[in-house]
N, C-alpha and C positions, 0 to 999 in steps of 0.2 A: 178088635184092638181094645186093650184094657189100658186105662189111664189111672195112675195112682198119684194122689196129691199128699204131700207130707208137710204138715204145718207144725211148727214148734209150739208145744203147749206145756206149760209147767207141770212137772211130775210125770210126763209121758216119755215115750221113746225119743231120744235125742236124734238130731239129723245124722250125726256121726254113726250112731248105732244102726240106723236104717241103711246108711251107705255101706257099712261093713257087711250087711246081709245081702246087698244088691247083687254082687257077683255070683252068689249061690243060687239065685232065682233065675232059672233058664228061660222063663216065659218072657222076660223083658229083653228087648234088643236095642232100645234107645233110651237115653237118659238126658233130660234137660233140666237145668237148674238156673234160677234167678235168685241170687243171694246178696243181700245188702249188709253193710257194716260187719264184715268178717275180719278175722285176724289171721296172721301168718300161722299161728299155732293150730287153728282150725283147718286151714288148708293142708297142713302136714298130716292131720288126722284122716283126711279123705283121699290123700294122694295114692296110696297103695290100692284101696278098694276100687277107685276109678281106673287105675291102670289095669287091674284084673278084669274089670267089666269091659273096657274098650278092646280087650283081646278078642272078644266075640261080638261086641255091639258098638254103638257110637254114643258119644257124649258131647253135649253142647252146654257150656256154662257161661253165665254172665255174673261176675263177682265184683262187688263194690269194696274196695280196700282203703278208701280214704273218704273223709267227710267232705 
């Protein structure tokens, strides 16, 4: 089992960019995310990639949308 951790670092790959590549990588079959302080606009960015991923794998997300 391989575990990949994605941390937001200024100037590096954004979370959205990583999630858009996720459905293309067939080695991953499970996605888990813990996201704090997100916005509806960011959720909209990852909606389609997560739908494509869950066609072959599973996703568990915990998202904070309010302070």
